[in-house]
PADO-957047 format. One record per residue: x, y negated, z of N, C-alpha, C, O in turn. Coordinates in steps of 0.1 Angstrom, whole numbers, plus 5000, padded with zeros to 4 digits. Last residue first. Example, Ala and Ser with C-alpha at 12.3 -4.5 7.8 and 13.67 -1.06 7.14 Angstrom:
% PADO-957047
512850225071513750115071512950005079513449895080 513250575078512350455078513250335078514250335085 
This chain:
% PADO-957047
235468000623236868030621237767960631238967970630 232568080626233368020636234868040634235468100643 230968230608231368090604232368020614232867910611 230568490617230468460603231168330599231768310589 230868490645231568590637231668550622232668570615 229168280651230568260654231368370646232468330640 226668410645227168280638228668260639229368230630 226768610663226768650649227168520641227968540631 226568470687227668550685227868590670228968590665 224068330685225368260686226568340682227468300676 222368550683222368450672223768380673224368360662 222768670709223068740696223168650684224068670676 221868450726223268500726223568580713224668560707 219068430719220068320717221468370716222168330707 217168620723217768610709218968510709219668520699 216268600748217168710746217768700732218768770729 214268400748215568370752216668470750217868440748 212268400719212568460732213968430736214868450727 212068090701212168240702212468280716212968200724 209967810711211267880710211168030708210268090714 207067700693207667750705209067820702209167880691 207067400674207067550673207667600686208767550690 204967130672206067190679206067340679205067400684 204066950642203767050653205067100659206067110653 205366610641205066740635204666840646204966820658 204666270640205066390648204566510641203366520637 205466010624204466120621204966250628205566330621 207465850634206165790631205065900629203865870631 209765860660209065940649207665880647206865870656 211665550663210865660668210165730657210065680646 212865340650213665460652212865570658213365680659 211265070666211965120655212865240658213465240669 208665170690209865100687210465150674210265270670 205365120697206265210691207465130686207365030679 204464950727204564950712205665050708206665060714 203065130754204065030749204065050734203565150728 202165300784201765230772202865130767203565070775 202765410808203265480796202965400783203465440773 201365270827202865270828203465330815204665300812 198765320823199265200817200765200818201465130810 198265540839198365560825198965440818199665460808 198065410864199265500861199365520846200465530841 195665270860196865200864198165280861199165230856 193865470854194165370844195465300847196265280838 194865800865194165680867194665570857195765580853 195366080842195865980852194865860853194165830844 194466240822194066280836194466170846194066180858 195666160799194266130801193766170815192566140818 198266250800198066110804196566080806196165990813 199666510813198466480805197966340809197366320819 203266520814201966500820200866480809201166450798 205766540804205066670805203566650810202766740810 207166290782206566340795205866470793205466510782 210266260765208866270765208266340778208866430783 212866040773212466180773210966200775210366150784 213965790774213265820762212865970762212666020751 215565630792215965760787215365800774215965830764 215165340789215765400801216365530796217565550798 213865260766214965170771215665230783216765190787 211865440763213065450754214165360759215365390756 210465600790210765470784211965480776213065510781 210265840802209765830789210065700782210065690770 211165780828211965870820211565860805212465870796 209165610836210465560835211365650826212065600817 207065810837206965690828208365630826208665590815 207965980856207866030843207765920833208265920822 207965820879209265880875209165930860210065910853 205165750880206265650880207565700874208165640866 203866010881203665920870204765810869205265780858 206066270892205166160895205066070883205966060875 208066460889206766470881205766360883204766360877 209966390906210366380892209166400883209166360872 208666450930208866310927209166300912208666210905 208766730929207466670929207566520925206766470918 211566770931210866810919209466740918209066700907 211966660957212666600945211866640933211566550925 210566850972210166710972210766630960210066550954 211967080966210567070962210066920962209366880953 214467010978214367040964212967030959212766970948 213667001006214066880999214066890984213666800977 213167281010212067181011212467051004211666990997 215667391004214567420996213367320997212767290988 218567351009217567241011216367271002216067200993 220167571002220067531016218867441018218267441029 219367840980219467690982219367660997218567721004 219268090971219968070983220167920986221167890993 217868100947217368170958217968140971217368150981 217667770932218367890934217867960946217367900956 214967620916215667620929216367760930215667860930 214767420886214567540894215367530906216367460908 213267220861214167230873213767350881212567380882 213167220825212667250838213667220849214867200846 211967140792213067170801212567150816211667080818 210167290766210067210778211367240786211867360786 210467260730210367330743210267230754210267110753 210267310695210067230706210067310719209767430718 211167320661211267380674211067280685211767170685 208767180638210167200643210067250657209067240664 206567170609206867200623208367210626209167250617 206067080585205467210588205667240603204967330608 207566840583206066830585205466970589204366970595 210366790602209866860591208366880593207866920604 210566450614210566600617209966670604209166610597 212566160618211466230612211666380616212666420621 213665820620213565950626212466020620211465960616 215965600605214665650606214665790612215565870608 218065310606217865450609216465490611215665410617 218565040604217965110592217665260594217165320586 219864940625218464920625217764990613216565000612 222465170635221965070626220365060627219765160629 223365240669222865290656222365170648221765080654 223965100691224965210687224565270674225365340668 222364920704223264870694224264970689225264940683 220465010721221764990727222764940717223964920720 218465050703218264940713219664910719219864800722 219465270689219365150682219165030692219764920689 219265460709220665430704220565300697221565220697 216465480712217265440723218665390719219165290724 215865580686215365450690216165390702216465280703 217065830687217565730677217065590681217865490680 215565960707216965930709217465820700218265730704 213066050707213265910709214665860710214965750713 213066320704212366240694212666090695212566020685 215766510710214966410717214366320706215066240700 217666650698216466730703215566640712214766690719 218866560665218766550679217666640684216866690677 220966500636219766560643219966540658221066510663 221566330605221966400617220766450624219666440618 222666200574221566260581222166340593223266400592 225066090566223866020563222566070570221566000572 228366050579227166130577225966040574225965920578 229865820579230465940574229366050571229466120561 228865590591228665610577229165740571229065760559 229065570618230165520610230065540595230865500588 226665690626226865540628227965490620227965370616 227365950620226265880612226465730614226265660604 229365990639229666010625228665940616228965880605 227765970661228765870659229265870644229565770638 226366210659225666080659226565970656226265870648 228366400662227666390649226966250648226866190637 229066350688230066330678229366310665229766230657 226666420700227166290702228166260691228266140686 226366690695225466600688225966460689225666380680 229766830692228466800699227666710690228066660680 231866890675231766960688230466940695230067010704 231166950640231366860651231166940665230467040665 232967200622231667150627231967060638232867080646 234567320592234567260605233267210609232467170600 233567430569234667490575234967440589235567510597 231667300554231167390564232367470570232067580577 232867100539232467230533232067340543232167450540 233066870554234166960554233867100548234467200552 229566870556230766800559231966900560231767000567 228067110533228167030545229466950546230366960537 228067270511227767130508227767050521227366930521 228467530520229467470511229267320508230167250504 226067580536227367550542228367490532229067390536 223767670522223867530527225367490530225767380527 224067940516223767850505223967700509224367620501 224468050541225468060531225267970519226267920513 221967990553223167910557224367930547225067830545 220368170538220068020538221367940542221667840536 221468410546221368380532221268230530221868160522 220968410573222368400568222468370554223368300549 218068420572218868300579220268300573220668190569 217368660561217168540553217868420559218268330552 218268830583218868840570218568710562219568670555 216968830608217868720605218568730591219268640588 215269050608214668920609215668810605215268710599 216969280607215869260597215469110596215269050586 218669250628219269270615218169240604218469180594 216769230650217769120647218269130632218269040625 215469470650214769360647215669240643215369170633 217669640659216969660646216269540641216269500630 218369530684219369530673218669550659218969480650 215969310699216469440696217369440684217269350676 214769060722215669100711215969250711216169310721 211369040731212769050735213569110723213069190715 209268830710209468950718210968960721211868910714 209168630692208468600705208668720715208368710727 210168720669210968630677210368600691211068550699 208168850656209268930663210068850672210668900681 206668650645206168720657207268800664207168810676 207968580622208168500634207668570646208168540657 208768710596208268780608208568690620209368740629 210068600575208668630573208068690585206868730585 212368320580211868460582210468480579209668380581 212768050576213068140565212468280567212268360558 212167890597211567850584211767960574211067960564 213468020618211968020618211367980605210268020601 216167980610215668110611214168110610213568190603 216267700612216467760598215867900599215267950590 215967680639214967620630215067680617214067710611 218267810648216967870651215867810642214967880638 220067620640220167760634218767830637218267900628 219367410656219267390642219267530635218467560626 219967520681218667480678218467470663217367510658 222767540680221967660681220567630677219867720671 223367270679223667350668222867480668222367520658 222467190704221867130692222167210680221267230671 224167350721222767380720222067310708221067370703 227067510711226467380715224967380712224667420701 228467750703227167750710226567620715225667630724 228167600671227567680681228667730690229767750686 228767260661229267400662228567480673228467430684 226167050648227167090658227567240658226767320655 225867000612225267020626226367070635227367120631 225766770585226266880592225566900605224666820608 225866570555225066630566225966750572226666810565 227566490535226766390543225866440553225066370559 228766670518229566620530228766520538229366470548 227066590488227966680496228666600507229166490505 224366540477225166440485226066530494225966530506 223166740463223266620456224166520464224766430458 223266940483223966970470224166840463225166820456 221666820502223066830505223866870492224966820491 219166850489219666720492221166720494221966640489 218867130490218967060477219566920479220266870470 218767160518219867230510220067160497221167130492 216467030523217666980529218867040522219866970519 214567180510214767050505216066990511216866920504 214767410526214967420512215367280506216267270498 214067320551215467360549215767370534216867350530 212067010546212267150551213667200547214467120541 212166760537211066800546211066940551210166990558 214466490535214166630532213066680542213166640554 213466150528214066250537213566390533212466410529 214365920504213366020507213966130516214866200511 216665760506215365700503214165790506213065750510 219265700524218365820521217065760519216365720528 220565460528221265560519220365680516220565740505 219065320546219665250534220265340524220365310512 218365500566217365470556217865390544217265380534 220065760578220265620574219365580563219565620551 217965970598218765940586218965790585218165710590 217366240620217366100617218366070606219366130605 215166500632216266460623216266300622215166240624 214466690660214166570652215466540644216566540649 213066930681214066900671213666790662212566800656 211966820712211566870699212666830689213066720689 210966840746211966810736211466880723210766970723 209866710778209666780766210766740756211366640757 210466770814210366690802210266780789210366900790 209866940836210466810838210266720826209966600827 208167210853208467130841208966990844208566930854 209867410876208867310874209167230862210367190860 210067770881210667640877209567540874208467580870 208467970888209867980893210567850889211767840893 205868010879206067930891207467920896207667870907 205968160856205468220868205868140880206168200891 206968150829207668080840207268130854208068150862 207368400804206468340814207268280826208168340831 209268330776209268400789208368330798208568210801 209468170753208668290752208668370765208068480765 210967960764211568040754210868180754211468280754 208767950789210067900787210768000777211168110781 205767850796206367950788207667900783207767820774 204467640807204367770814205067880807204968000811 205067440790205267410804205067530813205467530824 204267520765205667560769205967510783207067540788 201767410760201867550766203267590771203367680779 200467140762201867170761202167300767202667310779 197767140765198267080753199767100751200267090740 197667290790196867330778197467270765197667340756 199267150808199567290805198767350793199267440787 200266880816199366920804199667060800200367080790 200066800850200766850839199866900828198866960831 198666730873198666630861199466680849199466620839 199266920892197866910887197766820875196866830867 201766880902201566980891200166970885199967000873 202066720924202066660911201766750899201566710888 202066900946200966810943200866750929199866740923 203167230938203567090940202267000937201467030928 202667490932202167440945202467290947202167240958 203967560910202567520908201867480921200667440921 206467620920206267500912204867460911204567340911 206967860934206767740942206167620933205567530938 207668210938207168100930206867980940206468000951 211068130948209768110943208868230943209268340947 214468110936213468090947212068080941211968010931 216468320916215668200918214668220930214268330933 217768550909218568440914217768310917218368210920 217068790897216468750910217368650917217668650929 217768850872218768880882218268840896219068850906 215768740856215968890856216868930868216769040873 216068470862214868540866215068690866214668750876 218568410852218368390866217068470871217068520882 218068470824219068540832218868530847218868630854 216068280818215768430816216768510825216468600831 217368040822216268080830216068230830215868290840 219268070801219768050814218668090825218868150835 217668070778218368190782218868190796219068290802 215467810789215867910779216568030785216168090794 216667570813215667640805216267750797217467770797 217467330839217567460833216467490823215367430824 218867190867218267160854218467280845219667310842 218467290900219167310888218367270876217167310875 219067250934218167230923219067230911220167190910 221067330952219667320957218667310945217567360947 224067510954223167440945221767440951221267550955 225467670971226067540967225167450959225367340957 223767840998224267820985224767680982224367590989 223067971022223967851022224567831008225767821007 221668201023221068081028221867961028221467861033 223168411013221768411010221068291015219868261011 225968531004225568401008224068381004223768330994 227068770996226168771007225768641012225168631023 228568780973229268760986228368750998228868741009 226668800954227468910956228268900969228569000975 225668540956224768650959225668770962225368840972 227868400946227368370960226468490965226568530976 227868480920228968520929228668500943229068580952 225468370911225668510911226768560920226668660927 226168100914225068160922225168310922224968370933 228168080894228468050908227468110917227768170927 226868150871227968230875228268210890228568300897 224967940870224568080872225668170876225468250885 226667720866225967730879225467880881225567930892 227467780840228467770850227867780864228467840873 225167750826225667880827226767890838226967990845 224667480822223967550834224567690836224467740847 227367270816226567380811225967450823226667480833 228567060828228467050813227567160808227167160796 227466860857227966990850227866970835227166880830 227466690886227566680872228266800866229366840869 225266660910226466740907226566760892225766830886 223866410926223966460912225266530911226366470911 222066420954223366420950223466490936223266610935 219666250972219866330960221266310955221766200952 218366271003219566220996219666310984219866430985 215266161015215966271009217166211001216966120993 213365981024214466011032215266121028215966191036 211265911007211166041014212366071024212366171030 211565650996210265710998210165831008209265851015 214365610996213465501001212165561005211565531015 215465840985215865800998214865701004214565711016 214165830960213865940969214365910983213665950993 215165590949213765600952213465720962212665700971 217865660945217465540954216065550958215665530970 217565880928218265890941217865780951217565800962 216565760905215765850913216265870927215565890936 218765610897217565540901216665630909216165590920 220465820891220865730901219665650906219565630918 219065930870219166010882219665920894219265940905 219465730851218165760855218165840869217365810878 222265740847221665620853220265650858219865600869 222365990834223065970847222465850855222265850867 220965930811220466030820221066010834220366020844 222665740800221265700803220665800813219965760823 224965880795224965770804223565730809223365700820 225166230793224466110788224566000799224166020810 226066470804226666420791226066290785226366260774 225566620826225966480828226566420815227366330816 223166840838224066800827224366650828223466570831 223066910873222366870861223466820851224466760854 222267010904223267040893222567020880221667090876 221766840932221066860919222166890908222766790904 221566900964222566900954221966940941221667060939 219966710988219666800977220766790966220966680960 219966681022220766641010220466750999220766871002 217466581045218166681037218966621026218466511020 215866381056217166401061218066501054219266511056 212866561050213466431054214866451061214966531070 211866811048212766761038213566631042214666611038 210066831068211266921068212266861059213466871062 208166651059208766631071210066711072211166661077 207266791036207966651034208666621047209766561047 206167011048207267031039208066901038209266891038 203966891061205066951069206266971061207366961066 202566801039203066701048204166761057205166701059 201867051028202766961021203366861030204566821028 200067131048201267211045202267131038203467141040 198066931047198966941059200167021056201266981061 197766731018197566861024198566881036199766851035 198166491005197666481019197466621026196966621037 198966560980199966490988199466481003200366461012 197566890976197566750973198666680983199166750992 196667200964197667120971197666980967197666950955 195067380952194467280961195467190968195067120976 195767590936195667460929195267350939195067240934 197667890935196867800942196867660935197767630928 197368140909198068040916197167940923196067910919 195968470915195868340908196668240916196768240928 196768680930196668700916196468570908196768570896 196868650957197968600950197968620935198868590928 194668710972195568820969196768780962197768860960 193368470972193868520985194868630982195868650990 192568450946193468350951194168410964195368390966 190668660944191868660936192968560941194168600941 188768580962189568700965190768700957191868740962 187868350948188468340962189268460965190368450971 186868460925187968370924188668360938189868350938 184668600937185668670930186968590929188068640931 183168390947183668490956184868560949185868590955 182468260923183168190934183868280943185068270947 180968450910182268400904183068330915184268350915 179768720930179668590925180968540920182068580925 180069060920180368950929180068820922180068810910 179469230900178969260913179169160923178669160934 180769150878179269160876178669190890177469180891 183369150885182669020884181169030883180468940886 184269400881183869370894183069230894182369210904 184969400853183769470858183369430871182069420874 185669070839186069190847184869260852183869200855 184968850825184768970818185069090827184669200823 185468630841184168650837183868780831182768830831 188268660844187368670856185968700852185268780858 189068610818189168750823188368770836187868880838 188568340818187868420809187868570814186868640814 190468250836189068240840188168320831187168380835 193168490838192468370833191068360838190468460842 195868620853194468630852193868500848194068400855 198868780840198168670846196668680844196268740834 197369050856198268940858198868910844199369000838 194169180867195369180858196169050860195668950866 193069350895193269220889194469220880195569250884 190969570905192169570896192369440889191969420878 189669630933189769510925191069510917192069470921 187269900938188569840940188769720930187969720920 183869840946184869890937186169830941186169720946 182369710966181969850962182969910952182970040951 183969550993183869560978183369700974183869800980 183669381018183269521015182969531000181869530996 186569181023185169191018184869341016185769421012 188569111053188369181040186869181036185969181045 187668761049188268881043188568981055188868931066 184668561048185868621054186368741047185568811040 183768351021183468461029184768511036185868491030 184868131007183468121011183068241021182068221028 188068001015187268121011185868101016185568061027 189867721001188967781012188167891007187667890996 192867810983191567740984190667800995190867920998 196067820998194967880991193667790992193567711002 199067690994197867661001196667720994196367660983 202467761001201367800993200067771001199967801012 204367711019204167611009203067640999202867560991 204667931036203867821041203767701031202967611034 203968241019204868131023204068011027202967991022 202268501034202168401024203168291028203068241040 
């Protein structure tokens, strides 16, 4: 057992004289414990203890005072953690600079932000290092990741772990209310990455020009017909553009269940047919008649600020409010989500299999999940990235860090968050979109 896993104390020594073999399903829930045949012959406490010792259940007993965690903190002190993270936002970069100062002060860990534009470039690098036999001296210690990039690294055994659920801070994560903290684009996380923040597709509009916001893709198409050129979305494979296309797919398909399973060619042709029909109807009324698309959400946001667009989109429900505070968007901007639901997910941090500073990376991840770090990240004036924590589990003083008045530009009526399609659908969707519309 790795030294960073801490099992719960066992009430009986092992091995136990079990009258039957113990066929533990994975993953194993408490309900399945109660229903398992062997549970009728063992006490529930004994059964859970055996399951924990076998590794069938993740450990939950790790705290900041656990000796094993203390040893890991000691090992991490003096390490430099190379955190490969997207650098396309001044606010995010500033937040990581703040985190670096705190990590050095609290833990003696140096956090080095390696600025990247796409996690896929790190995957290629780690894959090349594995092929070259670099098993303990990798160039990346921590990676901001989710979706198809996580799926690729998991399938190719490019990740260290499991480790995430052994962090002391994991106990405060809202795994029940935010199930995507354990399910990344319909792929089980299995402790290979630690949740960091929440995201959900959100639209924002110039309230002086848009009196009634569209509430679904059908209404958006009708609105665009009446106001040609005043809406568009980023060119794929930029992820905001891909997310919009997935939103249209989920609103138009009659078989959302197929999207939770790995992609197949037959399912793709059947499930996406309504998507292409919907986009064919929408595109002629977009900016530049859908013949050109902005390179990024930042470009589209600036187009809205300049009055060229009247509706744009983001994947951060608080982004418009942050931009308004910074004076980059008009005070008339309103944020909204389609009332039936919009795509939402969790973004994570992961440790490559060949990271040099594995202990330091875990200490960094644990700090990023602390109430102080999560509250600062959720603050619209800092970043505005929604927290993964269950606030009702926090002590009053820590819960108070998250309290504040709703600012102009925030979503007033949050909609249900729809889980992402399985990560294997992303590349086929992007390639088919490019074939059809990427002139």
